[in-house]
N, C-alpha and C positions, 0 to 999 in steps of 0.2 A: 087543824095539823101542821105542824112545824116544818121548815124545810129539813131540818136534819131526822123528825120521824120519814118522811118522804124519801128520804134518801136511804135510811136504813131499810124499808120498803122494796126498793129498787136494787138494792143490793142482797136480801132474799131471794127473791126472784131470779138474779143471776145466779145464785148460788143452787137453787133447784134445775134450772135450765143446763148449767154448764158442769155443775157438783165440784163447783171452788169452794176453798175455806173463804171466811167470811173477809179476811185480810187481803185475800188477793181479788175477790169479787169488789170490793170495796175500791182498790187501787185502780182498778180498770175501768170504773165508772165515774172516778175523779177527776181520771183525764190526766195528761200530761204534768209531772213532777215539776213544781213551782220550783224555781231555781233560790239558790240562796243568796241573791243579789242583795246587798244593802250594808249599810255602813258598820252597824253595831252590831257585834254578834249575838251579844245577848236579849237584847231587843228583835231580834230577827227569831230567836228560837222561841221566845214569849209570843212575839207576834202569831207564829205558824201555832203554837199551843192555843191561841186564844180562838184562832180563825178556824181551826179543827172544832172548837167548843161554840161556835156561831156567834163569836165576839171579836168579830173584825174590826181592830184598828190600823192605823197608819204606824210604820215604824218611828217615826218621831214621834208620835202620841204615847206608845209604850216608852221608848227611850225616856220623855218627860216624866210619867207616870212613874218608872224605878227610882227616880231621885234625879236623870238627867246627869248635868255635871257634879265634880266636886275636886278636891284634890289631896292627895298625901305626897307626902314628899318623906322618903326616907334612906338611910343608908345602912346597911348591915356588915357586918366584920365575924368572919368565922376563921377557927385555927385551920380547916380545912381545904379552905380556899385561899387563893393566894394574892387577892385585890379584895378591895371591898363591893359590896354587891349594892346596886343603884336600883330603887324603886320610886318607880313615878304610877298613882292611880288618877287617870284624869277625870274618870266618871264618878257619879256617886257611890260612897263606901264607907262603911261596910256590908250594909245590910245586903242578902242576896236578893238577887233582881227580880225574879219571876215574885217569891214571895211579896215583893213589896208592890209590884204591880197588881196582883190580885187580890193583896188585902185591901188596897186603896180602891177598888173597883168594887170590892164587896162579894167576888165571886167563890163559889164555894169549890175547892180544892183539897186534893188529899196527898199528906206527904207521911211515906214510910221509910225505914232505913233500919241497918244494924240485926239483919236476921243472916241466918244461912244462905249460900249465895243459892243452893237448888229452891229454896223457900223465895226468894227475892226474885228469881227468873220465872217463877211459876204467877207471881203477882205481876210481874212483865207481860207475858202473856197473856193473863187474863185480862188485862187494860187493851193490848193490842188488838186482841181477837174481838172486842165489841167496839172497834175502831174508834179507841182513846189513845193518842201518842203519849208518851213520857219524857218528862225530862229527868237526866240521870246524872250523876256526879259520879267522873270515872278518873282514873288516873291517863293525862293524855300521852304518856309515853309508852304506854301499852296499844294504841290505837297505830295499826299496822300503814296508815297513808301520812302519819306525822311523824316528824324526826322526837327522838326521846332526850326532852330538856333536861338538867339536873334539877333534882328535886321536886320532879313532877309529882310522884305521889302524894307530896303532902299540899301540894296546890289545886286549889276547889277548881273544877272543870265540866264544864255544863256541855250534855250533847242532849238532842232529841230524839227518840228512835221512834220511827213514825208507821211500821208496819212489820209483821213478820210473814214469811213465806216458809213455813215447814223450820227448818232448824236455822232460818237464816234472816238475819234482821238488817233493816234500814235504816241509817244513821245519820241524820241531819249534824253537820260539823261545820257552819259556816267559820273561815271563807273558804274551806278545803270541799265544799260542796258536799255532795248527796254521796252516801257509800253502803255496802252493803258488809257484813261480818257473823261469822257462825256465833252462835249463839254462847257457845262455851267460851270461844276465846273473848265474848263481848263481856261473859261472867267475871274472867279475868281482870279484866280493863276496871269493871263496877265493883270489885272487891278491894282492889289496890290502892284506890284513895282513901288514906287514912281516917283522917276525921269524917268523912261522908260518904263510909262502907255501905253499899247498897242504897243510898239515898234514890228516893224514886217520886216523884210530882206530877199528878194529873189533876184535870180541872172537868168538871160535870158539864153536860152538855146544856146549853143554853134553853131555858125554857122560851115560849114565843115572846118578842122584844113588848115593853110595857108602852103604853102612849107617851110622846113627848121624850123618850131615853135616847135619841138620837141613833137608833136601831140596835143599841143594846140593851140585852134583857138585863132587866131589873136595877141597873146600874144608874146612878147619880154622877156624872162626868163631871158636871161643874164643881161639886165637891172634891172629888178625888184630882182634877185638877189643882184646888185652891190647896190641900194639903200637900200636894209633891213642893208645890212652889215654896211653901212654908219649910218644908224639910229642907229643901235647897238653899234656902236661905241661911237658915240656923246654923248648916254647917260647914257653909264657908265663911260665915262670920262669928260662932262660937262654938262650944265645946260640944264635941263626937261622942266620945268614950266616956267623959268626967274624969279622966284622970290624967298623968303626967304626958302621955303620950301625943295629948291632941295639941301640942305644941308642931306638930307636923301636919296638921290638917288645914285644908282651908285657907284663908288669907296668912294666916299666921305661916303654913307649912310653905307659900310662894315667898314669903318674907324673909323665911330662911335659907330655901335655897337660893336666893340672891344674895343675903348674906355670905354664907359659906363659899358663892362663887366667887365673890370678892375677897374673901379672905385671905391673905396672903404672909400671916403669923401662925397660924396654928396648924396643929396636923388636921383639923377638919374642914383646911380649905380646900378647893378641888385641885387647886395647882401642885400642892403637895400629896395630897389624897389619891389621886389618879394621874399622877407626874411619870408613873413607870409605863414601859410601853404596854404591859397586859393591860394595866390598870385605866390607861387612855382611851383603849381599843376597846374595853367593855363600857366604861362612860359614855362613850360618842354613840356605840351602838344600844346601848338602853337608852338613853335620853331619845334618839328617834325613834324608837321602837314604843316607848310608854307614852310619846306625844301621836303617835299616827296609828299603831295596831293594836297594843296589848292592852287588855283593859281599857278600850277607847273605840272612839271612833275618829276619822280624821279630823285634826286641827284641835286636839284634846276635847274631843265630843262639842266642842262648841258650836260648829253649823249646824249640827242636828239638833241640838236643843232650840237654836234659835228658829228652826222650825217646827220644835213643838212650841216654842211662845206663840208664832203666828198662828199655828190651829187655835192655841190656847186663849189669844185675844178675844178670835169670834166665840169661842164658848163662854167666854166669862164676860163677853162686851166691854173687852179692857183694854183701848187703844193704847196703853200705856207701856202694853207689853211690846208692843211693835218696835219701840225704840231700843229696849233692852235687845230683843231679837237683833236689832242692828249691832247693837256695842257687843253683842255676845260674838257676832261674825266677825267681827273686826278683831277680838282677840284670838278668834280660832285661828285668824290670818297669822296674827302674831305668836302664837304657839308653832304653827307650821313654819313660820320663817326660824324658830330655835331649831326644829326636828332637821331642817336642811342645813343650820349652819354646823349643826353636831356632824349629818352626814360627810359634810364638805372638809372637815378636819381632818389634817394629815398629822403624822407622830411629830414632825419636825415644826410643827407652827409653835409660833409664840405664845404658850399655853395660857401664861397670862393676859395676855392681850385679848386671847380667846375667852377666856373667863368673864372678864369686863365688859367685852360685848353681850355674851349669853346672861350676865347680870341683868343689862340695861332692857333687853329682851323682855326679863320676868317682869321686872318692873312697870312696863307698859303693859303689858297682860294683865298684873296687878290693878295698877290704876284704873284699866277700861270697864275689868270685872266689877269692880267697887263701886264705881259709876251705875253700870248695869244692873245691880243687884238691888240700887235703889228704888230701881221701877219693877221688884218682883213682887209686891204685897198692892194687888188690885183693892179697889174700894168695895 
């Protein structure tokens, strides 16, 4: 009998003794709630989902299996916004994190979306009442513990709903930790995300682990790691979407960022594009956020990815990956230095000199990562 079946037996015994719901009894037996400490929010969420299904992996391994690192640099302009909007995504992009991890591991999972709120909440209750947590896409601006960022309804934002106690849900939202939320209020946040209305993902509980599977049930971890490495290399060095927007991805995106930082002639150069006070404040704040916090782990996700490579070197018996890990830790420090350069910038600084130094840092990271990537194809 698997550990999960033993756990369910204990839950049902407690339900009979104390008259509790399944969710309440399971929460008592599981002990204190695990904290959300971690570096990369998407990997923390997927890691908790895997652990609940009896398939535990480290945060670093989950991060790597999701594709790990990437680079997207883009600047958008809208008539309704007084300055250009900077975006850098330093993690693998654009594939959704949880499906990427689960598909590589070959784990059965179910995704639903697009129905009325009542039907969606009924599906969520059914999952929670059988001890299965659910990943949901929400409008983060409707979460009461968060500030409401602009355009939040259009932004995919994942939380993990871990339990239900009557009409109250327990929601995991790193780094905001664990919060509770009434079911109707969660339904409102869940319905407000425009492109992922009522999106829900659950993982089937694991059967007994197969021999040689490193504790995972029916999983070929070496094959999953190899596939993840290949995807990371492909998206750093070549096309991602197969259209003209690919110039913004990977090493091409890094080169574009460095060029626009140095550009002192055209309107796309940073000194002109972000030269006014509002634009300057936005660019400096967003650069630091995007390299340390938003859709990334600290150091543009590179140090955490290096931890994954150290694990992968053991899984694949590929010592060359440890050299790649060293180089990505080095580039992570460079990206953090760039973030600090942005945080320290003042409105009266010489913006031209600031941009030149920033471009030098981007070039340094680019050169280091190109060398690291050469080690990511183990024999």
